[in-house]
C-alpha positions as CSV (number, residue, x, y, z in Angstrom):
1,M,-141.2,1.5,-102.5
2,G,-138.0,2.9,-101.2
3,M,-136.1,-0.3,-101.7
4,L,-137.4,-0.7,-105.3
5,M,-136.2,2.8,-106.1
6,F,-132.9,2.1,-104.4
7,A,-132.3,-1.1,-106.3
8,S,-133.3,0.6,-109.6
9,V,-131.0,3.5,-109.1
10,L,-128.1,1.2,-108.1
11,L,-128.7,-0.8,-111.2
12,I,-128.7,2.4,-113.4
13,V,-125.8,4.1,-111.8
14,L,-123.6,1.1,-111.0
15,G,-124.8,-1.2,-113.8
16,R,-121.4,-1.9,-115.4
17,P,-119.5,-3.0,-112.2
18,I,-122.5,-5.0,-111.0
19,K,-122.8,-6.8,-114.3
20,R,-119.1,-7.5,-114.3
21,I,-119.3,-9.1,-110.7
22,H,-122.4,-11.1,-111.6
23,A,-121.1,-12.2,-114.9
24,R,-118.1,-13.7,-113.1
25,M,-120.1,-15.1,-110.2
26,F,-122.8,-16.9,-112.3
27,D,-121.1,-17.3,-115.7
28,L,-123.8,-15.5,-117.7
29,P,-123.5,-13.3,-120.8
30,D,-124.3,-9.5,-120.5
31,E,-127.7,-10.0,-122.4
32,D,-128.9,-12.6,-119.9
33,L,-127.9,-10.4,-117.0
34,S,-129.9,-7.5,-118.3
35,R,-133.0,-9.7,-118.7
36,A,-132.5,-11.2,-115.2
37,Y,-132.3,-7.7,-113.7
38,F,-135.4,-6.6,-115.5
39,Q,-137.2,-9.7,-114.3
40,Y,-136.0,-9.0,-110.6
41,L,-137.3,-5.5,-110.6
42,A,-140.6,-6.5,-112.2
43,Q,-141.2,-9.2,-109.7
44,Y,-140.2,-7.1,-106.8
45,K,-142.6,-4.4,-108.0
46,I,-145.5,-6.9,-108.2
47,A,-144.6,-8.3,-104.6
48,I,-144.6,-4.7,-103.3
49,F,-148.0,-4.1,-104.7
50,V,-149.5,-7.4,-103.4
51,F,-148.2,-7.3,-100.0
52,N,-148.1,-3.6,-99.2
53,L,-150.3,-1.4,-101.4
54,A,-153.2,-3.6,-101.9
55,P,-153.9,-4.2,-98.2
56,Y,-153.4,-0.5,-97.4
57,V,-156.0,0.4,-100.0
58,A,-158.4,-2.3,-98.8
59,L,-158.1,-1.0,-95.2
60,R,-158.6,2.6,-96.3
61,L,-161.8,1.6,-98.2
62,A,-163.0,-0.4,-95.3
63,A,-162.6,2.4,-92.7
């Protein structure tokens, strides 16, 4: 969860410089970058839930 919060805070605080760098690197418009960042954070959150939280809950219920 810490890495998700870290990535979210960095995108909020340093959004403009990060967008500028990524726009030059990948030749994408600003709207597409915002959508890509949102998809990244959403998929990362799902991955954290599936691979970390769900097994933890299952083990706690089994014990």
